[in-house]
N, C-alpha and C positions, 0 to 999 in steps of 0.2 A: 500577687504584686500589690494590689490595692490595700489588702489587709496590712501589709508590712509598711506601706508608705503613708497612708492616711490614718493617723492615730484616732481621730474622732469617730471613724466608722469601723474600727477594728472589731469591736464587740458585736457588730451587726453583720459582718461578712460571713457568708456561708458558701462553700463550694457545692453547688447544686447539680451541675451538669456532668454527665459521664458519656464520652463518645461510645457509640455502639461498635461491635466488632467489625462491621462492614463500612464504617464511616470513611475510611481512607479511599475506598473504591468509588465514592460518590463524587470525587473531584470538586469542582466549583459549584455543583448544582445544589439548589435548596431541596431539602428533603426532611420529611417527618421521621425518617429512619436514621438520621445522623446522631442524635443525642437522646438520652433518657434523663429524667430529672427526679430528684428527691421530691416527696410529696409536699404540697403546699396547700394551705387552706384559706384561699382568698387573699393571701399576702401579696402586696405590691413588690415588684422586683426591679432593681436597677441593674441591668446587664451591662457590664463593662467589657468592651472588646478592644483588643490591641491592634487589630488590622481591619482594613476595609478595602475590598476590591469590588465585589459584586453585591455584597450585603447578604449573600446566601447563608453564611454561617450564622450571622445574627438572626436572620429570619428563621432558620432551622432551630436555633437555641430558644428563641421566643416561643415558637410553636410547642416545643417540649415543655417549657415552663407553664404555658397555658393549659396543656393537656394534664399537667401535674397539679393543676388547681390554682395557679397564680391569678391574682386580681388583674392589675395592670402590669405591663412589662414595658419599661423604657430602656432604650439602648443609648449608651454613650461610647463613642469611639475615641480612644486616647490619642491616636495619631497614626499616620500611615505615609510612608514614603513609597511612591509608585515607581517601580523599576520598569521603564517602558521597553527594556530589552527582554523582559521575562514573558514568555508565552504570548498571549493575545492582549496584554495590558495596553499596548499602544493603541489598539483598536478601541478598547473600552474608553480610554481617555479621549480619543478623538470624537467618539459618539457622544460622550458627556459634554464636550465643549459645544457641540452643535445643537443641543437641546436647551430650551428655556427651563428655568427652575419651576417646579410645581410640587407642592406638598404631597399631593396624592400619588406621585410617582417615586419609584426607587431611584436612588442616585445614579446608578450606572445603566441599568437596563430599564426599558420603558414598560415595566409591568405596573398595573394598577394596584395600589396598596389598599387592602381591605382589612 
């Protein structure tokens, strides 16, 4: 999507991540087993994600990129409409509203980000 829309970055876009065969069974959990990545040699990566619920896919993707040799990995989420009628999304939204913002915490779940 980004390669086709943002002309200035088109020549730098690379599809690096591949879901593993068992990725769909992981549900919403973060896992080092969700993705594999093409080899990187200290390259910095801008990871663009089209959804954000728990941050687990972005966390899993970032881990795969770092394991593959990425330098820094930054994540940008393009947008997300939360359907509070889907699964336990209403609970996540309510929990997020009750917490004060802190850079060292994930947006939805109170995990320490390291």
